[in-house]
C-alpha angles and dihedrals in degrees: 000000000000088000092049089051092048094050089048090052094050089049090052093049088051093049091057101035123107093235114049124197113207092194094054091043090054093046091048090051089049090049091050091050088051093049091047091052092047089049094049091049091048092051090049089051090050092051091048093053092046094048090051094060116055096196093051089045091056089048094050091050091052094046093048090055087072107096110258100016115113130180097274091050091048092047094052090045096053091042094052097048094040093243091315090292118151094031112117097180141001097265090063093053091047090050090047090052089048095242094120109123122239132191125224102225139150126174110321095343117097116196139193119302121234139163114278095229086202094120134072109322094194089065092050090046095048091048100046097073094043089052093051093050092045090055094042092051091064099236102173096229093044092045092050096049090046091050091048088055092040092053089047094055093047096223119174114272115264097026125109109238120220088196090058092046089049089049090052090048088053090058093049091059104061088035087063091049091053089050091051094044093050091052093058 
């Protein structure tokens, strides 16, 4: 996905540049076609793997019911957590994903809190855009949670808050664990 985005950005820059290069434009078009073909074959392979396992299929259906999570996001989430095996509680999963909150403090000084980012960066990356889409879609439960975190961070009105999106992503992670645990 990153390479495809990089290729598209290069193509966009070439389209609007003063000096155009037909050779590079053709190569980018061919490269985009290859990326599209590979992504389609990967999605087909993911569908085939899910269809073969009845338990996995049920878990994927439950997780895709969460607003914003699609098949690719769920597949990465399940793969990166090994099917949510080895997590006794939600805090362990949140810590594994790197969403656990740490405070910058020294002596009497208490600083700003932030997420640790010591966990799995692929989980954080795959959950960021679904969180953004779930909030943007206006789903009442998602919007209420986002607004609660938004008010807590005191962000200027009218601006999207990355802290609020991160908080919402943090809430999706344990929710997915609960869904997986209830299906077993």
